[in-house]
N, CA, C and O atoms as CSV, one atom per row, in Angstrom:
chain,resi,resn,atom,element,x,y,z
A,1,MET,N,N,23.552,12.424,59.731
A,1,MET,CA,C,23.483,12.756,58.172
A,1,MET,C,C,23.469,14.354,58.083
A,1,MET,O,O,22.795,15.065,58.829
A,2,ASP,N,N,24.200,14.758,57.197
A,2,ASP,CA,C,24.360,16.442,56.842
A,2,ASP,C,C,23.393,16.426,55.984
A,2,ASP,O,O,23.560,15.902,54.883
A,3,VAL,N,N,22.144,17.034,56.363
A,3,VAL,CA,C,21.397,17.680,55.463
A,3,VAL,C,C,21.686,19.299,55.358
A,3,VAL,O,O,22.058,19.981,56.312
A,4,ARG,N,N,21.442,19.802,53.991
A,4,ARG,CA,C,21.726,21.283,54.030
A,4,ARG,C,C,20.651,21.854,53.326
A,4,ARG,O,O,20.129,21.076,52.528
A,5,ALA,N,N,20.105,23.117,53.389
A,5,ALA,CA,C,19.457,24.008,52.637
A,5,ALA,C,C,20.315,24.180,50.999
A,5,ALA,O,O,21.534,24.134,50.834
A,6,VAL,N,N,19.547,24.328,50.222
A,6,VAL,CA,C,20.292,24.621,48.793
A,6,VAL,C,C,19.529,26.049,48.316
A,6,VAL,O,O,18.526,26.296,47.646
A,7,GLU,N,N,20.273,26.642,48.832
A,7,GLU,CA,C,20.015,28.169,48.300
A,7,GLU,C,C,20.103,28.553,46.655
A,7,GLU,O,O,19.317,29.351,46.145
A,8,ASP,N,N,20.984,27.991,46.033
A,8,ASP,CA,C,21.053,28.629,44.767
A,8,ASP,C,C,20.190,27.830,43.637
A,8,ASP,O,O,20.291,26.609,43.512
A,9,PRO,N,N,19.299,28.659,42.794
A,9,PRO,CA,C,18.186,28.183,42.154
A,9,PRO,C,C,18.831,27.325,41.126
A,9,PRO,O,O,18.215,26.291,40.867
A,10,GLN,N,N,19.913,27.532,40.502
A,10,GLN,CA,C,20.610,26.439,39.518
A,10,GLN,C,C,21.172,25.081,40.192
A,10,GLN,O,O,21.172,23.947,39.714
A,11,ALA,N,N,21.586,25.471,41.273
A,11,ALA,CA,C,21.931,24.115,42.211
A,11,ALA,C,C,21.041,23.258,42.338
A,11,ALA,O,O,21.201,22.045,42.209
A,12,ARG,N,N,19.728,23.994,42.680
A,12,ARG,CA,C,18.665,23.020,42.899
A,12,ARG,C,C,18.137,22.291,41.609
A,12,ARG,O,O,17.901,21.083,41.623
A,13,SER,N,N,17.979,22.995,40.609
A,13,SER,CA,C,17.480,22.346,39.399
A,13,SER,C,C,18.721,21.412,38.881
A,13,SER,O,O,18.323,20.330,38.449
A,14,ASP,N,N,19.806,21.553,38.843
A,14,ASP,CA,C,20.837,20.776,38.550
A,14,ASP,C,C,20.880,19.562,39.584
A,14,ASP,O,O,21.033,18.436,39.110
A,15,LEU,N,N,20.762,19.705,40.893
A,15,LEU,CA,C,20.466,18.355,41.684
A,15,LEU,C,C,19.316,17.576,41.229
A,15,LEU,O,O,19.538,16.401,40.934
A,16,CYS,N,N,17.898,18.111,41.102
A,16,CYS,CA,C,16.983,17.576,40.718
A,16,CYS,C,C,17.194,16.746,39.640
A,16,CYS,O,O,16.845,15.566,39.654
A,17,ARG,N,N,17.834,17.368,38.544
A,17,ARG,CA,C,17.991,16.654,37.285
A,17,ARG,C,C,18.970,15.482,37.324
A,17,ARG,O,O,18.929,14.538,36.534
A,18,HIS,N,N,19.774,15.614,38.222
A,18,HIS,CA,C,20.892,14.319,38.284
A,18,HIS,C,C,20.018,13.306,39.136
A,18,HIS,O,O,20.012,12.120,38.806
A,19,VAL,N,N,19.359,13.698,40.107
A,19,VAL,CA,C,18.763,12.451,41.131
A,19,VAL,C,C,17.776,11.788,40.479
A,19,VAL,O,O,17.807,10.567,40.331
A,20,LEU,N,N,16.711,12.631,39.988
A,20,LEU,CA,C,15.460,12.219,39.064
A,20,LEU,C,C,15.901,11.190,37.529
A,20,LEU,O,O,15.262,10.226,37.107
A,21,GLY,N,N,17.133,11.766,36.964
A,21,GLY,CA,C,17.604,10.944,35.856
A,21,GLY,C,C,18.075,9.832,36.261
A,21,GLY,O,O,18.142,8.899,35.460
A,22,ALA,N,N,18.522,9.669,37.633
A,22,ALA,CA,C,18.781,7.931,38.063
A,22,ALA,C,C,17.291,6.956,38.401
A,22,ALA,O,O,17.100,5.741,38.452
A,23,LEU,N,N,16.641,7.825,38.538
A,23,LEU,CA,C,15.170,6.835,39.080
A,23,LEU,C,C,13.923,6.832,37.906
A,23,LEU,O,O,12.852,7.438,37.914
A,24,PRO,N,N,14.410,6.054,37.061
A,24,PRO,CA,C,13.237,6.019,35.815
A,24,PRO,C,C,12.291,5.098,36.434
A,24,PRO,O,O,11.192,5.006,35.888
A,25,GLY,N,N,12.468,4.562,37.236
A,25,GLY,CA,C,11.115,3.672,37.878
A,25,GLY,C,C,10.207,4.738,38.548
A,25,GLY,O,O,9.021,4.420,38.643
A,26,TRP,N,N,10.485,5.651,38.909
A,26,TRP,CA,C,9.411,6.621,39.730
A,26,TRP,C,C,9.455,7.881,38.595
A,26,TRP,O,O,8.352,8.293,38.237
A,27,PHE,N,N,10.396,8.382,38.132
A,27,PHE,CA,C,10.311,9.469,37.098
A,27,PHE,C,C,10.675,9.149,35.620
A,27,PHE,O,O,11.631,9.718,35.092
A,28,GLY,N,N,10.123,8.486,35.131
A,28,GLY,CA,C,10.355,7.999,33.565
A,28,GLY,C,C,9.550,8.633,32.578
A,28,GLY,O,O,9.414,8.118,31.468
A,29,ILE,N,N,8.842,10.029,32.980
A,29,ILE,CA,C,7.984,10.424,32.048
A,29,ILE,C,C,8.964,11.749,31.943
A,29,ILE,O,O,9.159,12.420,32.957
A,30,GLU,N,N,9.619,12.131,30.587
A,30,GLU,CA,C,10.568,13.212,30.431
A,30,GLU,C,C,9.783,14.618,30.748
A,30,GLU,O,O,10.312,15.598,31.273
A,31,GLN,N,N,8.817,14.550,30.449
A,31,GLN,CA,C,8.107,16.070,30.377
A,31,GLN,C,C,7.897,16.465,32.105
A,31,GLN,O,O,8.190,17.553,32.601
A,32,ALA,N,N,7.357,15.365,32.790
A,32,ALA,CA,C,7.215,15.670,34.182
A,32,ALA,C,C,8.764,15.794,34.805
A,32,ALA,O,O,8.784,16.480,35.827
A,33,VAL,N,N,9.710,15.411,34.506
A,33,VAL,CA,C,11.188,15.558,34.975
A,33,VAL,C,C,11.574,17.129,34.654
A,33,VAL,O,O,12.187,17.861,35.431
A,34,THR,N,N,11.080,17.499,33.329
A,34,THR,CA,C,11.440,18.605,32.908
A,34,THR,C,C,10.771,19.774,33.651
A,34,THR,O,O,11.390,20.831,33.775
A,35,ASP,N,N,9.177,19.583,34.291
A,35,ASP,CA,C,8.804,20.490,34.724
A,35,ASP,C,C,9.316,20.377,36.485
A,35,ASP,O,O,9.536,21.397,37.138
A,36,TYR,N,N,9.413,19.338,36.919
A,36,TYR,CA,C,10.217,19.103,38.271
A,36,TYR,C,C,11.595,20.220,38.367
A,36,TYR,O,O,11.682,21.037,39.284
A,37,VAL,N,N,12.478,20.115,37.427
A,37,VAL,CA,C,13.729,20.491,37.430
A,37,VAL,C,C,13.207,21.893,37.222
A,37,VAL,O,O,13.973,22.558,37.920
A,38,ARG,N,N,12.374,22.705,36.684
A,38,ARG,CA,C,11.988,23.927,36.156
A,38,ARG,C,C,11.420,24.459,37.662
A,38,ARG,O,O,11.953,25.442,38.178
A,39,ALA,N,N,10.529,23.894,38.202
A,39,ALA,CA,C,9.732,24.314,39.445
A,39,ALA,C,C,10.636,24.482,40.788
A,39,ALA,O,O,10.492,25.296,41.701
A,40,VAL,N,N,11.546,23.531,40.637
A,40,VAL,CA,C,12.537,23.302,42.142
A,40,VAL,C,C,13.470,24.478,42.189
A,40,VAL,O,O,13.930,24.775,43.292
A,41,ALA,N,N,13.745,25.054,41.335
A,41,ALA,CA,C,14.739,26.149,41.134
A,41,ALA,C,C,13.965,27.515,42.038
A,41,ALA,O,O,14.618,28.532,42.274
A,42,GLU,N,N,12.611,27.377,42.456
A,42,GLU,CA,C,12.118,28.362,43.327
A,42,GLU,C,C,11.544,27.809,44.494
A,42,GLU,O,O,10.782,28.507,45.163
A,43,LEU,N,N,11.802,26.671,44.823
A,43,LEU,CA,C,11.138,25.948,45.940
A,43,LEU,C,C,12.132,25.812,47.175
A,43,LEU,O,O,13.278,25.502,46.851
A,44,PRO,N,N,11.926,25.967,48.362
A,44,PRO,CA,C,13.009,25.452,49.572
A,44,PRO,C,C,13.175,24.305,49.089
A,44,PRO,O,O,12.205,23.708,48.622
A,45,THR,N,N,14.558,23.689,49.092
A,45,THR,CA,C,14.903,22.536,48.864
A,45,THR,C,C,16.035,22.119,49.847
A,45,THR,O,O,16.854,22.890,50.346
A,46,PHE,N,N,15.969,21.060,50.004
A,46,PHE,CA,C,17.011,20.473,51.221
A,46,PHE,C,C,17.769,19.285,50.290
A,46,PHE,O,O,17.288,18.710,49.314
A,47,ALA,N,N,19.096,19.098,50.887
A,47,ALA,CA,C,19.970,17.736,50.014
A,47,ALA,C,C,20.761,17.151,50.980
A,47,ALA,O,O,21.073,17.693,52.040
A,48,VAL,N,N,21.157,15.806,50.544
A,48,VAL,CA,C,22.338,15.191,51.144
A,48,VAL,C,C,23.196,15.130,50.144
A,48,VAL,O,O,22.869,14.647,49.060
A,49,GLY,N,N,24.370,15.601,50.378
A,49,GLY,CA,C,25.435,15.935,49.276
A,49,GLY,C,C,24.481,16.008,47.429
A,49,GLY,O,O,23.542,16.774,47.215
A,50,ARG,N,N,24.919,15.259,46.624
A,50,ARG,CA,C,24.458,15.053,45.598
A,50,ARG,C,C,23.496,13.939,45.376
A,50,ARG,O,O,22.952,13.733,44.291
A,51,ASP,N,N,23.281,13.118,46.620
A,51,ASP,CA,C,22.744,11.748,46.530
A,51,ASP,C,C,21.159,12.056,46.630
A,51,ASP,O,O,20.437,11.346,45.930
A,52,ALA,N,N,20.606,12.958,47.360
A,52,ALA,CA,C,19.185,12.874,47.558
A,52,ALA,C,C,18.788,14.504,47.729
A,52,ALA,O,O,19.495,15.414,48.161
A,53,PHE,N,N,17.493,14.538,47.269
A,53,PHE,CA,C,16.641,16.244,47.708
A,53,PHE,C,C,15.472,16.099,48.158
A,53,PHE,O,O,14.917,15.009,48.293
A,54,LEU,N,N,15.045,17.067,48.400
A,54,LEU,CA,C,13.586,17.200,48.918
A,54,LEU,C,C,13.152,18.959,48.670
A,54,LEU,O,O,13.603,20.045,49.034
A,55,ALA,N,N,12.187,18.534,47.960
A,55,ALA,CA,C,11.572,20.164,47.594
A,55,ALA,C,C,10.091,20.374,47.948
A,55,ALA,O,O,9.153,19.671,47.570
A,56,LEU,N,N,10.039,21.479,48.751
A,56,LEU,CA,C,8.603,21.916,49.529
A,56,LEU,C,C,8.068,22.678,48.551
A,56,LEU,O,O,8.716,23.257,47.679
A,57,LYS,N,N,6.464,22.691,48.731
A,57,LYS,CA,C,5.636,23.854,48.234
A,57,LYS,C,C,5.097,24.183,49.259
A,57,LYS,O,O,4.541,23.307,49.921
A,58,LEU,N,N,5.093,25.558,49.715
A,58,LEU,CA,C,4.323,26.274,50.490
A,58,LEU,C,C,2.851,26.736,50.215
A,58,LEU,O,O,2.798,27.699,49.450
A,59,HIS,N,N,1.611,26.257,50.674
A,59,HIS,CA,C,0.507,26.387,50.115
A,59,HIS,C,C,-0.182,27.275,51.010
A,59,HIS,O,O,-0.869,28.108,50.419
A,60,THR,N,N,-0.199,27.337,52.205
A,60,THR,CA,C,-1.072,28.169,52.969
A,60,THR,C,C,-0.342,28.383,54.472
A,60,THR,O,O,0.531,27.617,54.881
A,61,PRO,N,N,-0.797,29.458,55.172
A,61,PRO,CA,C,0.135,29.663,56.164
A,61,PRO,C,C,0.173,28.250,57.393
A,61,PRO,O,O,0.936,28.068,58.342
A,62,ALA,N,N,-0.828,27.534,56.951
A,62,ALA,CA,C,-0.856,26.254,57.835
A,62,ALA,C,C,-0.835,24.983,57.063
A,62,ALA,O,O,-1.358,23.941,57.458
A,63,ALA,N,N,-0.151,25.142,55.851
A,63,ALA,CA,C,-0.026,23.753,55.164
A,63,ALA,C,C,1.039,23.788,54.027
A,63,ALA,O,O,1.234,24.832,53.406
A,64,ALA,N,N,1.732,22.636,53.754
A,64,ALA,CA,C,2.699,22.755,52.852
A,64,ALA,C,C,2.532,21.161,52.123
A,64,ALA,O,O,1.745,20.256,52.400
A,65,GLU,N,N,3.711,21.250,50.994
A,65,GLU,CA,C,3.546,19.883,50.451
A,65,GLU,C,C,4.764,19.354,49.986
A,65,GLU,O,O,5.358,20.099,49.207
A,66,ILE,N,N,5.395,18.098,50.285
A,66,ILE,CA,C,6.411,17.597,49.461
A,66,ILE,C,C,6.128,17.613,48.118
A,66,ILE,O,O,5.374,16.798,47.584
A,67,TYR,N,N,6.750,18.585,47.494
A,67,TYR,CA,C,6.634,18.646,45.949
A,67,TYR,C,C,7.308,17.427,45.270
A,67,TYR,O,O,6.667,16.635,44.579
A,68,VAL,N,N,8.602,17.325,45.498
A,68,VAL,CA,C,9.352,16.343,45.073
A,68,VAL,C,C,10.428,16.006,45.506
A,68,VAL,O,O,11.274,16.857,45.781
A,69,MET,N,N,10.680,14.521,45.689
A,69,MET,CA,C,11.905,14.052,46.518
A,69,MET,C,C,12.466,12.574,45.543
A,69,MET,O,O,11.829,11.819,44.808
A,70,GLY,N,N,13.701,12.598,45.878
A,70,GLY,CA,C,14.623,11.762,45.270
A,70,GLY,C,C,15.636,11.261,46.047
A,70,GLY,O,O,16.281,12.045,46.743
A,71,VAL,N,N,15.898,10.032,46.048
A,71,VAL,CA,C,17.328,9.260,46.578
A,71,VAL,C,C,17.974,8.555,45.685
A,71,VAL,O,O,17.245,7.755,45.098
A,72,LEU,N,N,19.029,8.557,45.378
A,72,LEU,CA,C,19.353,7.682,44.514
A,72,LEU,C,C,19.664,6.268,45.079
A,72,LEU,O,O,20.137,6.012,46.187
A,73,PRO,N,N,19.284,5.355,44.042
A,73,PRO,CA,C,19.544,3.820,44.265
A,73,PRO,C,C,20.209,3.338,45.379
A,73,PRO,O,O,19.674,2.683,46.273
A,74,GLU,N,N,21.621,3.727,45.318
A,74,GLU,CA,C,22.351,3.267,46.040
A,74,GLU,C,C,22.609,3.721,47.583
A,74,GLU,O,O,23.371,3.222,48.410
A,75,ARG,N,N,21.788,4.753,47.693
A,75,ARG,CA,C,21.506,5.394,49.106
A,75,ARG,C,C,20.091,5.108,49.650
A,75,ARG,O,O,19.815,5.405,50.813
A,76,GLN,N,N,19.189,4.533,48.824
A,76,GLN,CA,C,17.790,4.317,49.344
A,76,GLN,C,C,18.127,3.062,50.463
A,76,GLN,O,O,18.964,2.203,50.186
A,77,GLY,N,N,17.496,3.058,51.550
A,77,GLY,CA,C,17.506,2.083,52.835
A,77,GLY,C,C,18.354,2.531,53.806
A,77,GLY,O,O,18.492,1.938,54.875
A,78,GLU,N,N,19.078,3.786,53.441
A,78,GLU,CA,C,19.834,4.237,54.756
A,78,GLU,C,C,19.524,5.184,55.856
A,78,GLU,O,O,20.104,5.391,56.922
A,79,GLY,N,N,18.531,5.672,55.359
A,79,GLY,CA,C,18.047,6.367,56.320
A,79,GLY,C,C,17.673,8.027,55.703
A,79,GLY,O,O,16.945,8.858,56.246
A,80,VAL,N,N,18.425,8.159,54.421
A,80,VAL,CA,C,18.419,9.681,53.742
A,80,VAL,C,C,17.371,10.012,53.490
A,80,VAL,O,O,17.269,11.232,53.609
A,81,GLY,N,N,16.341,9.461,53.135
A,81,GLY,CA,C,14.923,10.162,52.813
A,81,GLY,C,C,14.324,10.448,54.122
A,81,GLY,O,O,13.626,11.462,54.152
A,82,THR,N,N,14.442,9.776,55.216
A,82,THR,CA,C,14.022,10.169,56.490
A,82,THR,C,C,14.638,11.646,57.192
A,82,THR,O,O,13.986,12.543,57.727
A,83,ALA,N,N,16.087,11.553,56.991
A,83,ALA,CA,C,16.395,12.756,57.269
A,83,ALA,C,C,15.975,13.867,56.630
A,83,ALA,O,O,15.790,14.900,57.274
A,84,LEU,N,N,15.753,13.809,55.192
A,84,LEU,CA,C,15.376,14.934,54.441
A,84,LEU,C,C,13.815,15.705,54.997
A,84,LEU,O,O,13.470,16.884,55.067
A,85,VAL,N,N,13.151,14.463,55.315
A,85,VAL,CA,C,11.590,14.619,55.732
A,85,VAL,C,C,11.740,15.262,57.023
A,85,VAL,O,O,10.923,16.136,57.312
A,86,LEU,N,N,12.905,14.882,58.061
A,86,LEU,CA,C,12.780,15.439,59.592
A,86,LEU,C,C,13.601,17.037,58.887
A,86,LEU,O,O,13.222,17.992,59.565
A,87,ALA,N,N,14.245,17.327,58.132
A,87,ALA,CA,C,14.794,18.593,57.827
A,87,ALA,C,C,13.733,19.595,57.572
A,87,ALA,O,O,13.482,20.682,58.091
A,88,ALA,N,N,13.141,18.858,56.547
A,88,ALA,CA,C,11.808,19.727,55.954
A,88,ALA,C,C,10.674,20.114,56.885
A,88,ALA,O,O,10.137,21.221,56.832
A,89,GLU,N,N,10.228,18.875,57.996
A,89,GLU,CA,C,9.472,19.499,59.353
A,89,GLU,C,C,10.116,20.409,60.064
A,89,GLU,O,O,9.438,21.378,60.403
A,90,GLU,N,N,11.324,20.382,60.419
A,90,GLU,CA,C,12.147,21.505,61.134
A,90,GLU,C,C,11.714,22.945,60.527
A,90,GLU,O,O,11.193,23.883,61.131
A,91,PHE,N,N,12.029,22.865,59.347
A,91,PHE,CA,C,11.728,24.087,58.540
A,91,PHE,C,C,10.327,24.665,58.502
A,91,PHE,O,O,10.121,25.877,58.560
A,92,LEU,N,N,9.375,23.756,58.403
A,92,LEU,CA,C,7.983,24.024,58.702
A,92,LEU,C,C,7.796,24.403,60.081
A,92,LEU,O,O,7.402,25.563,60.204
A,93,ARG,N,N,7.930,23.890,60.940
A,93,ARG,CA,C,7.792,24.224,62.420
A,93,ARG,C,C,7.891,25.543,62.521
A,93,ARG,O,O,6.999,26.306,62.890
A,94,ALA,N,N,9.221,25.880,62.119
A,94,ALA,CA,C,10.086,27.157,62.484
A,94,ALA,C,C,8.941,28.678,61.764
A,94,ALA,O,O,8.889,29.858,62.110
A,95,ARG,N,N,8.275,27.996,60.815
A,95,ARG,CA,C,7.441,28.837,60.182
A,95,ARG,C,C,5.790,28.792,60.434
A,95,ARG,O,O,4.907,29.355,59.786
A,96,GLY,N,N,5.673,27.834,61.725
A,96,GLY,CA,C,4.298,27.881,62.183
A,96,GLY,C,C,3.408,26.971,61.269
A,96,GLY,O,O,2.187,26.894,61.407
A,97,ILE,N,N,4.060,26.351,60.410
A,97,ILE,CA,C,3.002,25.370,59.393
A,97,ILE,C,C,2.548,24.158,60.003
A,97,ILE,O,O,3.513,23.637,60.562
A,98,GLU,N,N,1.823,23.684,60.103
A,98,GLU,CA,C,1.232,22.701,60.794
A,98,GLU,C,C,1.150,21.296,60.177
A,98,GLU,O,O,1.491,20.252,60.733
A,99,TYR,N,N,0.598,21.446,58.833
A,99,TYR,CA,C,0.633,20.174,58.091
A,99,TYR,C,C,1.322,19.795,57.004
A,99,TYR,O,O,1.650,20.768,56.325
A,100,LEU,N,N,1.701,18.672,56.537
A,100,LEU,CA,C,2.543,18.708,55.406
A,100,LEU,C,C,1.679,17.449,54.450
A,100,LEU,O,O,1.009,16.668,55.126
A,101,GLN,N,N,1.681,17.317,53.466
A,101,GLN,CA,C,1.063,16.742,52.535
A,101,GLN,C,C,1.944,15.714,51.216
A,101,GLN,O,O,2.807,16.360,50.623
A,102,VAL,N,N,1.834,14.726,50.909
A,102,VAL,CA,C,2.411,14.060,49.595
A,102,VAL,C,C,1.392,13.634,48.900
A,102,VAL,O,O,0.301,13.208,49.278
A,103,LYS,N,N,1.987,13.835,47.473
A,103,LYS,CA,C,1.258,13.325,46.477
A,103,LYS,C,C,2.063,12.005,45.870
A,103,LYS,O,O,3.240,12.025,45.512
A,104,THR,N,N,1.227,10.915,45.832
A,104,THR,CA,C,1.887,9.758,45.215
A,104,THR,C,C,1.116,8.882,44.384
A,104,THR,O,O,-0.096,9.096,44.391
A,105,LEU,N,N,1.502,8.024,43.730
A,105,LEU,CA,C,0.907,7.159,42.930
A,105,LEU,C,C,-0.006,6.267,43.936
A,105,LEU,O,O,0.576,5.890,44.953
A,106,ALA,N,N,-1.274,5.909,43.790
A,106,ALA,CA,C,-2.157,5.461,44.681
A,106,ALA,C,C,-2.005,3.879,44.615
A,106,ALA,O,O,-1.331,3.398,43.704
A,107,PRO,N,N,-2.473,3.246,45.341
A,107,PRO,CA,C,-2.289,1.772,45.587
A,107,PRO,C,C,-3.243,1.008,44.730
A,107,PRO,O,O,-3.141,-0.211,44.866
A,108,SER,N,N,-4.276,1.480,43.757
A,108,SER,CA,C,-4.766,1.085,42.726
A,108,SER,C,C,-3.799,0.790,41.650
A,108,SER,O,O,-3.985,-0.270,41.053
A,109,HIS,N,N,-2.713,1.589,41.257
A,109,HIS,CA,C,-1.970,1.419,40.418
A,109,HIS,C,C,-0.997,-0.005,41.000
A,109,HIS,O,O,-0.998,-0.275,42.201
A,110,PRO,N,N,-0.302,-0.731,40.128
A,110,PRO,CA,C,0.383,-1.881,40.300
A,110,PRO,C,C,1.841,-1.696,40.478
A,110,PRO,O,O,2.524,-2.682,40.753
A,111,SER,N,N,2.385,-0.524,40.348
A,111,SER,CA,C,3.878,-0.063,40.270
A,111,SER,C,C,4.458,-0.336,41.710
A,111,SER,O,O,4.239,0.357,42.704
A,112,ARG,N,N,5.183,-1.392,41.648
A,112,ARG,CA,C,5.967,-1.817,42.643
A,112,ARG,C,C,7.037,-0.661,43.422
A,112,ARG,O,O,7.334,-0.600,44.615
A,113,HIS,N,N,7.401,0.049,42.497
A,113,HIS,CA,C,8.168,1.573,43.091
A,113,HIS,C,C,7.505,2.244,44.042
A,113,HIS,O,O,7.949,2.553,45.148
A,114,TYR,N,N,6.322,2.495,43.560
A,114,TYR,CA,C,5.374,3.161,44.425
A,114,TYR,C,C,4.928,2.631,45.372
A,114,TYR,O,O,4.817,3.358,46.358
A,115,ALA,N,N,4.581,1.502,45.484
A,115,ALA,CA,C,4.345,0.654,46.814
A,115,ALA,C,C,5.390,0.901,47.754
A,115,ALA,O,O,5.045,1.280,48.874
A,116,ARG,N,N,6.565,0.760,47.513
A,116,ARG,CA,C,7.739,1.149,48.472
A,116,ARG,C,C,7.612,2.790,48.924
A,116,ARG,O,O,7.749,3.147,50.094
A,117,THR,N,N,7.365,3.599,47.955
A,117,THR,CA,C,7.132,4.850,48.378
A,117,THR,C,C,6.186,5.101,49.638
A,117,THR,O,O,6.505,5.489,50.762
A,118,ARG,N,N,5.045,4.799,49.176
A,118,ARG,CA,C,3.803,4.663,50.111
A,118,ARG,C,C,4.484,4.183,51.465
A,118,ARG,O,O,4.479,4.886,52.476
A,119,ASP,N,N,5.101,2.860,51.395
A,119,ASP,CA,C,5.308,2.252,52.732
A,119,ASP,C,C,6.487,3.391,53.378
A,119,ASP,O,O,6.502,3.515,54.603
A,120,PHE,N,N,7.441,4.193,52.567
A,120,PHE,CA,C,8.398,5.024,53.036
A,120,PHE,C,C,7.822,6.180,53.887
A,120,PHE,O,O,8.310,6.478,54.977
A,121,TYR,N,N,6.489,6.983,53.198
A,121,TYR,CA,C,5.822,7.699,53.703
A,121,TYR,C,C,4.784,7.263,54.984
A,121,TYR,O,O,4.297,7.979,55.860
A,122,LYS,N,N,4.690,6.290,54.821
A,122,LYS,CA,C,3.818,5.479,56.206
A,122,LYS,C,C,4.905,5.614,57.159
A,122,LYS,O,O,4.648,6.493,57.981
A,123,SER,N,N,5.950,5.091,57.326
A,123,SER,CA,C,6.964,5.202,57.968
A,123,SER,C,C,7.315,6.325,58.548
A,123,SER,O,O,7.673,6.360,59.726
A,124,CYS,N,N,7.248,7.393,57.763
A,124,CYS,CA,C,7.606,8.888,58.296
A,124,CYS,C,C,6.498,9.714,59.087
A,124,CYS,O,O,6.572,10.843,59.572
A,125,GLY,N,N,5.340,8.710,59.063
A,125,GLY,CA,C,3.820,9.425,59.806
A,125,GLY,C,C,2.738,10.017,59.058
A,125,GLY,O,O,1.796,10.587,59.610
A,126,PHE,N,N,2.876,9.872,57.616
A,126,PHE,CA,C,2.075,10.300,56.880
A,126,PHE,C,C,0.840,9.048,57.008
A,126,PHE,O,O,0.993,7.849,57.244
A,127,ARG,N,N,-0.242,9.720,56.791
A,127,ARG,CA,C,-1.322,8.578,56.525
A,127,ARG,C,C,-2.398,9.094,55.198
A,127,ARG,O,O,-2.525,10.227,54.733
A,128,PRO,N,N,-2.948,8.084,54.887
A,128,PRO,CA,C,-3.753,8.292,53.287
A,128,PRO,C,C,-4.928,9.335,53.731
A,128,PRO,O,O,-5.562,9.318,54.787
A,129,LEU,N,N,-5.028,10.107,52.810
A,129,LEU,CA,C,-6.166,10.888,52.820
A,129,LEU,C,C,-7.477,10.529,51.891
A,129,LEU,O,O,-8.643,10.293,52.210
A,130,GLU,N,N,-6.776,10.586,50.535
A,130,GLU,CA,C,-7.885,10.481,49.643
A,130,GLU,C,C,-7.081,10.225,48.249
A,130,GLU,O,O,-6.105,10.848,47.832
A,131,GLU,N,N,-7.766,9.134,47.648
A,131,GLU,CA,C,-7.270,9.042,46.076
A,131,GLU,C,C,-8.001,9.594,45.017
A,131,GLU,O,O,-9.187,9.323,44.825
A,132,LEU,N,N,-7.303,10.404,44.280
A,132,LEU,CA,C,-8.093,11.173,43.259
A,132,LEU,C,C,-7.641,10.830,41.631
A,132,LEU,O,O,-6.449,10.874,41.329
A,133,ARG,N,N,-8.279,10.621,41.010
A,133,ARG,CA,C,-8.121,10.069,39.420
A,133,ARG,C,C,-8.285,11.281,38.722
A,133,ARG,O,O,-7.371,11.276,37.898
A,134,ALA,N,N,-8.739,12.001,38.631
A,134,ALA,CA,C,-8.731,12.948,37.933
A,134,ALA,C,C,-7.343,14.250,38.218
A,134,ALA,O,O,-7.223,15.271,37.541
A,135,ILE,N,N,-6.452,13.850,39.353
A,135,ILE,CA,C,-5.483,15.118,39.359
A,135,ILE,C,C,-4.280,14.871,38.065
A,135,ILE,O,O,-3.847,15.854,37.464
A,136,TRP,N,N,-3.887,13.702,37.779
A,136,TRP,CA,C,-3.001,13.667,36.845
A,136,TRP,C,C,-3.757,12.990,35.865
A,136,TRP,O,O,-4.220,13.668,34.948
A,137,ASP,N,N,-3.983,11.669,35.895
A,137,ASP,CA,C,-4.885,10.957,34.743
A,137,ASP,C,C,-5.591,9.874,35.268
A,137,ASP,O,O,-5.439,9.532,36.441
A,138,GLU,N,N,-6.435,9.242,34.413
A,138,GLU,CA,C,-7.394,7.679,35.099
A,138,GLU,C,C,-5.964,6.629,34.993
A,138,GLU,O,O,-5.950,5.735,35.840
A,139,SER,N,N,-5.033,6.663,34.236
A,139,SER,CA,C,-3.706,5.473,34.388
A,139,SER,C,C,-2.802,5.777,35.285
A,139,SER,O,O,-1.858,5.017,35.500
A,140,ASN,N,N,-2.990,7.116,36.037
A,140,ASN,CA,C,-2.170,7.401,37.091
A,140,ASN,C,C,-2.843,8.069,38.318
A,140,ASN,O,O,-2.783,9.287,38.485
A,141,PRO,N,N,-3.611,7.072,39.337
A,141,PRO,CA,C,-4.402,7.662,40.101
A,141,PRO,C,C,-3.296,8.387,41.482
A,141,PRO,O,O,-2.242,7.845,41.813
A,142,CYS,N,N,-3.714,9.390,41.981
A,142,CYS,CA,C,-3.163,10.081,42.686
A,142,CYS,C,C,-3.720,9.847,44.353
A,142,CYS,O,O,-4.914,9.850,44.653
A,143,LEU,N,N,-2.611,9.650,45.323
A,143,LEU,CA,C,-3.109,9.490,46.447
A,143,LEU,C,C,-2.472,10.422,47.317
A,143,LEU,O,O,-1.283,10.689,47.144
A,144,ILE,N,N,-3.107,10.924,48.195
A,144,ILE,CA,C,-2.923,12.268,48.966
A,144,ILE,C,C,-2.916,11.853,50.394
A,144,ILE,O,O,-3.924,11.447,50.973
A,145,MET,N,N,-1.646,11.980,50.987
A,145,MET,CA,C,-1.175,11.658,52.051
A,145,MET,C,C,-0.662,12.965,53.120
A,145,MET,O,O,0.043,13.826,52.595
A,146,ILE,N,N,-0.928,13.086,54.268
A,146,ILE,CA,C,-1.000,14.159,55.215
A,146,ILE,C,C,-0.145,13.642,56.609
A,146,ILE,O,O,-0.003,12.438,56.824
A,147,LYS,N,N,0.235,14.356,57.241
A,147,LYS,CA,C,0.692,14.160,58.276
A,147,LYS,C,C,0.771,15.883,59.148
A,147,LYS,O,O,1.101,16.981,58.700
A,148,HIS,N,N,0.340,15.487,60.427
A,148,HIS,CA,C,0.706,16.648,61.336
A,148,HIS,C,C,2.213,16.929,61.918
A,148,HIS,O,O,2.849,16.118,62.592
A,149,VAL,N,N,2.685,18.299,61.508
A,149,VAL,CA,C,3.916,18.409,61.661
A,149,VAL,C,C,4.086,18.880,63.086
A,149,VAL,O,O,3.903,20.065,63.365
A,150,ASP,N,N,4.455,17.925,64.059
A,150,ASP,CA,C,4.647,17.981,65.550
A,150,ASP,C,C,5.489,19.203,65.842
A,150,ASP,O,O,5.793,19.479,67.002
């Protein structure tokens, strides 16, 4: 699978807007999409063509976060997301970063889309760490998942 780093800030934002726009079950809040599109311009971002992307936020010398990730519906289940996570881990290992986290909707929320998201992250080696209700809001409980970048 051809995963590449996206160097141009405008290309990062355009790709983010394109992919998230095709995922209303996950990214249906317009202001959140706008915020992601703006932030991704400044973040390390990896892509598989125009079908998928993953953007990282580097927090400390030891820890980073998958800030946002999306895979077009027609490419889901093909290993595209896994390839993106592996590319991100390689990038982080090269910088000596040991831990990777991701925030997703917690299982106490009934979203079937996010149940699939949690299953995907578990298949990539992430483990649930903590559910927080105040990070986003009471109706959108956040699950923090982590993994050691081997």
